[in-house]
N, C-alpha and C positions, 0 to 999 in steps of 0.2 A: 538646604541649599545644594549640598553635595549630591543628593539624590536627583534633584532636578537637572543639574549639570550633566550627570551621567546619562539621564534619560534623553537629553538633547543630543548628546554624542551618539546615541544608539540609532538615530534616524539617518538612514543612508543619504549621502550627498546626491543631489540631482534628482531626488524623488519629491513628489508633492509633500511628503512628510517632513522633508528637510526645511520647509518654510517655518517650522517652529523656531529655528535658530535665527531667523531674520528679524532683528529688532525694529525694522521699518514696518513690519506687519502688525496690526492690532491683535491682541490676545485676549481671550475670554477665560475666566476662572470661575467655576461654580463655588459660591461662597455661602455656606449655611450659617457661618459664625461659630461652628464647632471647632474643636482643636485641630482636626485634620485639615479642613479647608483653610483655617487661619494660617497654619504652618505653610501650606502650599502657596497661598496668596502672598505671604511675606517673602517666601523664597523667590517667587516670580518678580516681585518688586526689587529685590536685591540683585538678582541675576540680570534684569533688564531695567535699570533705573530710569532710562529715558523712553522706554517703550510705552505705547498706549495700552494699558491693561484695564479691562472691564470686569468688574465683579458682578456676577449674576446670582441673585438671591431669590429662591423660589418660595413663595408664600402659599402653602397648601390650605391654610385655614382649618387644619384637622385637630388642633388643640388650642387651649386658651392662651398659651404662651406664644402663639405664632406672631402676633403683633409685636411682642417684645423682641423676638428674634430678628424681625425685620428692622426694628429701631436700632438694635445693637449693630446689625450689619451696616446700616447707614452711618452710624456714629463712627465705627471703626474706619470705614472708607473715607469719611470726611477728615479724620485725623491723619490718614495716610495720603490724602490729596488725590484720590482717584474716584472715578465714577462708580456708583452702585446702582444697579438696575434691579428693582424688585419686581418679580414676575408673579402675578396672581394667577393661580390655576385652580380649576375645579376637578376633584377626583370623582369620577363616575365608576361605581362598582358594578361590574358584570356578575351575573349569577355564577357562584362557585369561585370567584376570584377574591383574594384577600385585599384588605385596604392597603397593606404594605406594597403589594405588587402593583395595584392600580396607581398608587402614589408615585411609584418608581417610573412607570410608563409615562404618566403625565409630566413628571419632573424632567425626564430626559427629552421629551418632545418640546417642552417650553424652553429648555436650555439651548437645544440645537437651533430652534427657530430664532431665538434672541441673538445667538452667536452669528448666525447667517446675516441677520438684519444689520448687525454692527460691522459686517465685513470681515469677521474673524474666521480664518481658515482652521484654527485650533481652539478647542475647548478643553481645559484641563480639569480633571476631577480628583478629589482628595482621598480616594479609597486607599487604605493602607493594608499592611500584612494581616492584621486581625480580620478586616473585612473580607479579604481573599479567602482566609481559612474558613470563616463562617459561611461564605458562599459555597465553598466546596462541600462542607458538611450538610448544608441545606439541600444541595443537589443530590448528595448521597442518600439522604433520607427520603427524597422523592423517587429514588430508583433511577436516576438519570444515567445516560450513557456518556461516552467520552466528551461529547460537545457540552453537556451540562456540567460535567466534572472539571472541565477546563476553567470554570468559574469566570472571572473577569479578565479580558485581554488587556495587556498594557497599552496597546494601540488598536483602534478600530475606526472605520469610517462609516458614519451613519447620517442620513438626512443631509448630505452635502457638507458635513463638518468632520474634521479629524478629532477623535476623542483620545486624550492621553491621560494615563494614570501613573505619574512619576513616583508615587509613594508606595507602590505595592510591596516593596521589600522592607518598608519601615515599620517597626512595631509601634502600635498605638501608645504604649506607656512612654516610649522615648520621645514621641512628638509632644505629648502633654508635659513631660518633664522639661523639655527645652523651652516651651512657652512659659511655664511657671517660673523657671529660672530667670527669664528675661522680663517677667512681669507683664506679659501680654495677656489681656483678658480674652476669654472665649466662653460660649454658652454650652450648657449641657442639656441635651434633648432627652426628656424623660421617656420618650418612646423607645429610645435605644436600650433601656433597661426594663421595658414593660414585659413581665412574664406572660402576658396574654398573647404576645407575639412569639412565634417560634424562634426568630433570630434573637430576641431578648432572653429566652430560656437557654439557648445555646451559649450566649455570652455570659449569663449569670450562673449557670449550673454545670454545663459541660466543659467549657474551656478551663475553669479552675482544676477540674479533674485531669484534663490533658496536661496542664502545666505540671502537675505532680508526676504524671506518668512519663512525660517526654518534654523536658524544658525547651527543646528546640522545635516545638510543634509548628510554629509559624513558618520556619524554613522548610521543614519536611512536607507539610501540607501544601505550601507554595510550590515546591518541586513537583509534587504529584499533580497539581493543577497544570503546571507547565508541560509535563509529559502527556497528560490527557489532551492538552491543546495541540500538541504535535500530532498525536494520533487523529484527532478530529479534523485537523487540516488535511491530512492525507485522505481521509474518508471523503471530505468535501470535494477534493480534487477529482477523485475517482467518480463520485456521483455526478459532478459537472460533465465529465467526459461521457458517462453513460447517458445522461440527459440529452446531450447533443446527438447521441447515436439513435435514440428512440423518439425524439420529438419530431412532430410533423405539423402540417398546416391545420390539422383537426384536433391536435392534442398529443397524447402519447400512444405509440404503437403497442398494443397489448401483446402481440406475438413476440416483439422484441423484449418486452418486460418479462414474459414467461420463460425466456431462455436463461434467466438468472435465478439464483437462490433468493429466498425470501428476504434475508437481511440486506442484500444488494438492491432488491426491488424497493424495499422500504426507504433506503437512502435516496434513491432516485425520486420517489414520491415526495419526500421531504424537501428535496432541492427544488422540485417543480412547484410545489405549493408555496414555498418561500419566495420563489421568483414571481409568483402571481400575487404576492403580498398577503398570503394567508398563513396564519399561525396554526400549527397542528400539534397535538400531543400524541403520546405513544398509543393510547387507546384508539384514537381516530385513525392512525396509520394502520394499526392491526385490523380494525374493522374494514378499512378500505382494501387491504390485502385479501381478506376473506371474501369480500364482495367480487373483486375482479378475478378471483380463482374459482368462483362459482360456475356452474355449467353455462354455456354460451346463451342458452335461451332464458336464463334467469334474469329478472329485472335488477338493475344496479342503479341506485339513486342514493347518493350520500351527501349530507350537508356538512360543510366545514366552514365555520364563520358565516359570512354573508355570501356564500357561494354554494353551488350544487355541482356534483360530479356524477357522470353517468357513462355507461358503455354504449357505443354506437358503431356497429359494423367494423369491429376490430380496433376501435379507438377508445381511449379513455379521455373524455372531454370534460371541460370545466367552464362554467358560466359564472364568473365573479360578479358579485352584486346582486345575485338572486337571493331570495329568502332562504334562511337556514332552517326554517321550520318544516323539515321534511320528515 
C-alpha cells in the first residue's frame, strides 16, 4: 500500500497523469491472480475504498490451468465485492516470435481496450523489482541498446490509456511474504518457472547466482534500467527534432539524412518507422542504412512489417500496408 501511495504522489499535479489520484475516476487493475497482481489489487482497494475499481483478468488459454486461474480471479473479486472482467484472447504466433512475446502483446492490447471501454484513464500493472531485473537481463542478452535496457517504464501512455507500475521497487519475496502472513490466497503460474522459456531459466538459474554475488541485485539492476531510460529519453528527443528537420511531404529527405553519422540516422529511421506504426529491429535498421547509402542509381526496396520503403528522387518513401514479401 505504501508503494502505491508513493507512486500516486509521483504524478505531477495538473497533468493527465494526476487523474490517478482522483477517486471519482474509475480505475483498472490487471489481475492475473498471482502474488504481484493480488498485492496490487488489494492495495488499490485499501487506498481507494470507495473508488470504482475494475479487475481485468486475461485468459490466454495457453495452459490447462487457465480456466482455474480465471475461476480463482472471479472468486477473489466476488469476496472483495468488485467487478472481475475476464478477457479471452487468442495468441497468434508470427514466424520467429516467441509464445511469451506474442502473449505479452495480446495481453496488453486486450487490457488497454478493456480499460478504455470501462472509461478508465489508468491501468495499473503488478510488475515488481524482480520482473524489472529479468527484463533488463533479457534485453542485455538480446544485445539491446539503451531503449531496451531501460526495461519497463513506471509510467507510459499507450493506446489511449495511462499504464502504471507502482511495484517496480518491491521485491517479489516481500510481496509473497505479506500475502502469506495475511492468509490471502494467490495462484502460482507454472509458466513462470518453465525452463523452456528464457525468462524461466533466468529466474531459476541466473538470479540465485546473482543473489550470492550481489544481494542488492534488484536495486542495482533497477538503477541501471533507470539510467538507461534517461539516456534513451534524451536520444528520443534528439531523434524527434531530427525527424522534424528531414521530414517532408514525400517522406524523408535523403540529403538531410546523409549529413548525419550512421547512429544518428538510425535513430531518425526508428522514430519515423515507429510513428508510422511499424516495429523494426536492429538488423532491419542496419539493412535500411546500407540500402540508402548505396549509389543513387541502385534500386532500394525494403520490406518492414506490412510496408515497403523505397528511394525516389532524393526521398525515402514508405507505403504502409503493402505486402512485406519483397
